[in-house]
C-alpha positions in Angstrom: 13.1 -19.5 9.6 13.9 -19.5 5.9 11.3 -17.2 4.3 10.6 -16.5 0.6 8.6 -13.4 -0.2 6.9 -13.6 -3.6 5.6 -10.5 -5.4 4.2 -9.7 -8.9 7.0 -7.1 -9.1 9.2 -4.7 -7.2 7.6 -1.7 -8.8 7.2 1.5 -6.9 3.9 0.9 -5.2 2.6 0.7 -1.7 2.2 -3.1 -1.6 5.6 -3.6 -3.0 7.2 -1.3 -0.4 5.3 -2.9 2.4 6.7 -6.3 1.5 10.2 -5.1 1.2 10.1 -3.4 4.5 8.6 -6.5 6.1 11.3 -8.8 4.5 14.1 -6.5 5.7 12.8 -6.5 9.2 12.5 -10.2 9.3 16.1 -10.5 8.1 17.2 -8.1 10.8 15.4 -10.3 13.4 17.8 -13.2 12.3 15.8 -15.0 9.8 17.1 -16.1 6.2 15.1 -14.1 3.7 14.9 -14.0 -0.1 12.5 -12.1 -2.5 11.1 -13.4 -5.8 9.3 -11.3 -8.3 7.4 -12.6 -11.3 8.4 -9.8 -13.6 10.9 -7.0 -13.9 9.7 -3.3 -14.3 11.8 -0.3 -15.2 11.3 1.5 -11.9 11.8 -0.6 -8.8 12.3 -0.1 -5.1 15.9 -0.6 -3.9 16.3 -3.9 -2.0 19.2 -5.0 0.2 18.2 -8.6 0.1 18.7 -11.5 -2.4 16.1 -11.0 -5.2 15.2 -13.5 -7.9 13.4 -12.2 -11.0 11.6 -14.8 -13.0 10.8 -12.4 -16.0 7.6 -14.6 -16.3 5.9 -14.6 -19.7 2.0 -14.8 -19.7 2.0 -18.0 -21.9 1.6 -21.6 -20.9 5.3 -22.2 -21.7 6.4 -19.1 -20.0 4.6 -20.1 -16.7 5.9 -23.6 -17.0 9.5 -22.3 -17.3 8.9 -19.9 -14.5 7.7 -22.7 -12.3 10.6 -24.9 -13.2 13.1 -22.1 -12.3 11.3 -21.2 -9.1 11.3 -24.9 -8.1 14.9 -25.1 -8.7 15.6 -22.0 -6.6 13.5 -23.4 -3.8 15.4 -26.6 -3.7 18.6 -24.7 -3.1 17.1 -21.9 -0.8 15.2 -24.6 1.3 12.4 -22.2 2.3 10.3 -23.1 5.3 7.4 -21.1 4.0 6.2 -18.8 1.0 4.5 -15.5 1.7 3.1 -14.1 -1.5 1.3 -10.8 -2.1 -1.3 -9.7 -4.8 -3.3 -11.9 -7.1 -0.7 -13.0 -9.7 1.9 -13.9 -7.1 -0.7 -15.5 -4.9 -1.7 -17.8 -7.7 1.9 -18.7 -8.6 2.6 -19.6 -5.0 -0.3 -22.0 -5.1 1.1 -23.5 -8.2 4.4 -24.0 -6.5 2.5 -25.8 -3.6 0.8 -28.0 -6.2 4.1 -28.7 -7.9 5.7 -30.2 -4.7 6.6 -27.4 -2.2 5.9 -28.9 1.1 5.9 -25.9 3.4 3.1 -23.5 4.2 1.8 -21.0 1.7 0.5 -17.7 3.0 -1.3 -15.3 0.6 -1.9 -11.5 1.3 -4.7 -9.6 -0.3 -3.9 -5.8 -0.6 -7.2 -4.5 -2.1 -11.0 -4.8 -1.7 -11.1 -5.4 -5.5 -8.6 -8.1 -6.7 -10.2 -8.5 -10.2 -13.4 -9.9 -11.8 -15.3 -13.0 -11.2 -12.8 -15.2 -12.9 -10.2 -14.4 -10.3 -12.7 -15.1 -7.6 -13.3 -18.6 -9.1 -9.6 -19.2 -9.3 -9.1 -18.3 -5.7 -12.0 -20.5 -4.7 -10.9 -23.5 -6.8 -7.3 -23.5 -5.5 -7.9 -22.6 -1.8 -6.8 -26.2 -0.6 -3.3 -25.2 -1.7 -3.0 -22.3 0.7 -2.6 -22.6 4.5 -4.0 -19.1 5.3 -4.9 -15.9 3.5 -4.5 -12.4 5.1 -6.0 -9.1 4.2 -4.6 -5.7 4.9 -7.9 -4.4 6.2 -11.1 -5.8 7.6 -13.0 -4.4 4.7 -10.8 -6.3 2.2 -11.2 -9.6 4.2 -15.0 -9.3 4.5 -15.4 -8.7 0.8 -13.3 -11.6 -0.1 -15.2 -13.9 2.2 -18.5 -12.4 0.9 -17.8 -13.1 -2.7 -16.5 -16.6 -2.0 -12.9 -16.0 -2.9 -11.7 -17.1 0.5 -13.5 -19.1 3.3 -13.9 -17.5 6.7 -11.8 -20.1 8.5 -8.7 -19.4 6.4 -9.1 -15.5 6.4 -7.3 -13.2 8.8 -6.5 -9.5 9.0 -3.0 -8.1 9.5 -2.8 -4.5 8.4 0.0 -2.6 6.8 2.8 -1.2 9.0 4.5 2.2 8.8 8.1 3.0 9.5 7.4 5.6 12.1 11.2 6.4 12.5 11.5 7.2 8.7 8.2 9.0 8.5 8.8 11.8 11.0 8.2 15.5 10.5 11.1 17.9 10.5 10.6 21.7 10.5 13.9 22.5 8.9 13.3 20.1 6.0 9.8 21.6 5.6 11.1 25.0 5.3 13.8 24.1 2.9 11.5 22.3 0.4 8.7 24.9 0.5 11.4 27.4 -0.3 12.6 25.3 -3.2 9.1 24.8 -4.5 8.3 28.5 -4.0 5.0 27.9 -2.1 5.2 31.0 0.1 2.3 30.8 2.6 0.0 28.9 0.1 -1.9 26.0 1.6 -0.6 22.8 -0.2 -2.6 19.7 -0.5 -0.7 16.5 -1.6 -2.0 13.3 -3.1 0.3 10.2 -3.5 -0.6 7.3 -5.7 -0.3 6.0 -9.2 -2.4 7.5 -11.9 -4.9 4.7 -12.2 -8.7 4.4 -12.2 -8.8 3.3 -8.6 -7.4 6.5 -7.4 -10.2 8.5 -9.2 -8.1 11.6 -9.8 -10.9 13.3 -11.9 -12.9 13.3 -8.7 -10.1 15.0 -7.0 -9.5 17.6 -9.8 -13.2 18.5 -9.7 -13.1 18.9 -6.0 -9.8 21.0 -6.1 -11.4 23.3 -8.6 -14.2 24.0 -6.2 -11.6 24.7 -3.5 -9.8 27.2 -5.7 -13.0 29.1 -6.2 -12.8 29.9 -2.4 -8.9 29.8 -2.0 -7.4 30.7 -5.4 -3.8 30.4 -3.9 -4.2 26.8 -2.8 -1.9 24.3 -4.5 -2.3 20.6 -5.1 0.8 18.3 -5.7 0.1 15.0 -7.3 2.9 12.4 -6.9 2.7 9.2 -9.0 3.0 8.0 -12.5 0.9 6.0 -14.8 -1.8 6.5 -17.5 -2.9 10.2 -17.5 -4.5 10.4 -20.9 -8.0 10.7 -19.4 -6.9 13.3 -16.6 -7.0 17.0 -17.3 -3.3 17.8 -16.5 -3.8 21.6 -17.3 -6.0 22.1 -14.1 -5.2 25.3 -12.4 -3.0 25.2 -9.2 -2.0 21.5 -9.8 1.6 20.5 -9.9 2.2 17.0 -11.5 5.3 15.8 -9.8 5.5 12.3 -11.4 7.4 9.5 -9.7 9.5 10.9 -6.8 11.9 9.3 -4.4 11.6 12.1 -1.9 8.0 11.5 -0.8 9.0 12.1 2.9 10.2 15.6 2.0 7.2 16.4 -0.1 4.9 15.3 2.7 6.7 17.4 5.1 6.4 20.5 2.9 2.6 19.9 2.4 -0.2 21.0 4.7 -2.8 18.4 4.1 -3.1 14.9 2.5 -6.0 14.1 0.1 -7.1 10.8 -1.3 -10.0 10.5 -3.7 -10.0 6.7 -4.4 -13.0 4.7 -5.7 -11.6 1.6 -4.2 -8.6 0.6 -1.9 -7.3 -1.9 0.5 -5.3 -0.2 3.3 -3.4 2.6 1.5 0.1 2.9 2.7 0.3 6.5 1.6 -2.4 7.6 4.2 -0.5 5.9 7.0 2.7 7.5 5.9 1.0 11.0 5.8 -0.5 10.4 9.2 2.9 9.5 10.6 4.2 12.8 9.2 1.3 14.6 11.1 -0.7 15.5 8.1 -4.5 16.2 8.3 -6.1 13.7 6.0 -9.2 14.0 3.9 -10.2 10.8 2.1 -12.9 8.8 0.6 -14.8 6.1 2.7 -13.6 3.1 0.7 -11.7 -0.1 1.7 -9.8 0.1 5.0 -9.5 3.9 5.0 -12.0 4.5 7.8 -10.3 1.8 10.0 -6.9 3.6 9.4 -7.9 7.2 9.9 -10.3 6.8 12.8 -11.1 10.3 14.2 -7.7 11.7 13.0 -9.1 13.0 9.6 -12.2 13.7 7.6 -13.8 10.8 5.6 -16.3 11.5 2.8 -18.3 9.4 0.3 -16.5 8.2 -2.8 -17.3 9.8 -6.2 -18.6 13.0 -4.5 -16.5 16.0 -5.5 -18.6 18.4 -3.6 -18.3 16.5 -0.4 -14.6 16.1 -0.9 -14.2 19.9 -1.6 -16.2 20.8 1.5 -13.9 18.5 3.7 -10.8 20.2 2.2 -12.2 23.6 2.8 -13.2 22.7 6.4 -9.5 21.7 7.0 -8.2 24.9 5.5 -10.4 27.1 7.7 -9.6 25.3 11.0 -7.7 27.4 13.5 -4.0 26.3 14.1 -4.8 24.8 17.4 -7.5 22.4 16.1 -5.5 21.5 13.1 -2.5 20.8 15.4 -4.6 18.4 17.5 -5.6 16.5 14.5 -2.1 16.3 13.3 -0.9 15.0 16.6 -3.7 12.5 16.8 -2.8 11.2 13.4 0.7 10.3 14.3 -0.4 8.8 17.7 -2.8 6.6 15.8 0.0 5.2 13.6 2.5 4.8 16.4 0.0 3.1 18.6 -1.6 0.7 16.1 0.3 0.5 12.9 4.1 0.7 13.5 6.2 -1.6 11.2 8.1 -3.1 14.0 5.0 -4.3 15.8 3.6 -5.7 12.5 6.8 -7.6 11.9 6.4 -9.2 15.3 2.7 -10.2 14.4 3.9 -11.9 11.2 6.7 -13.6 12.9 4.2 -15.1 15.4 2.0 -16.2 12.6 4.9 -17.9 10.8 5.8 -19.7 14.0 2.3 -21.1 14.4 2.2 -22.4 10.9 5.5 -24.3 11.2 6.1 -27.6 13.0 7.6 -27.2 16.5 11.4 -26.8 16.5 11.4 -25.5 12.8 10.4 -21.9 13.6 
């Protein structure tokens, strides 16, 4: 197969990392793969595949030029199908289909909230241009169908995959980084995700302040970049680590993973933390409950007291109980969410959508 993956950007986010990992696995399985991004951003994931950057401008002329360039590339690359991710790329893929691309177009929705009513209307109006739409969680799929963005007959669920070989705990690495970070025996919580309204970091900071009243030596590491002007970055015990390339090391050095989101799809960061055998405390939004199962604690969103109580419960567990939860977390990811198994699922879907002999 010749597959074009279409993204809004290659920025350092969970959806982008998921697509790059999938594309690289499909290439390793013998398929011809290229990646196209609508825009260039300063910080991008490294990619070992051909990448086309359109540098699309948000003007009618800019979009028209982007379509012309993309169409020219498709005529050279001869893609059998286009698999796009997130709303802007999904709509651009549909425009390519309307402009003459003859192969199947697959859209993937990565969040329960893709934008306001105008985006829902655009999805609905252009649905005939897409063969199938997938969502990364049942919650995201159900909401898309419920609001009328996607018809039930075109909707499917294929969750994110985790590289369980890369995300594996290592005791020596843990000791080394904790020493470098001078944590001593402090309990370290880690949160990974961009500084954006969806992540509701004010909720987390309020919860952590309550935790510190009971455990004044507890630490909270926040890994991510973005707009932090509305966040109190002076909160006691919080280390703002910004954008980091050593998330695996930081996860290893931490003791628990916390996510305070107000909305989500299927957050990759939680799956990675579980693969690293971290006990998870997270809010009950999007596909988080599907992902965590019984291997962590789930609390209502926007409830700092409940979030703090769950964090304190984890901190006061005996080592045996916490160890059971850690092992259950990794087993859940290995059993249901490995990236290799997910690549096989996608390969099977692609083959079903193509004519016999073309797959």
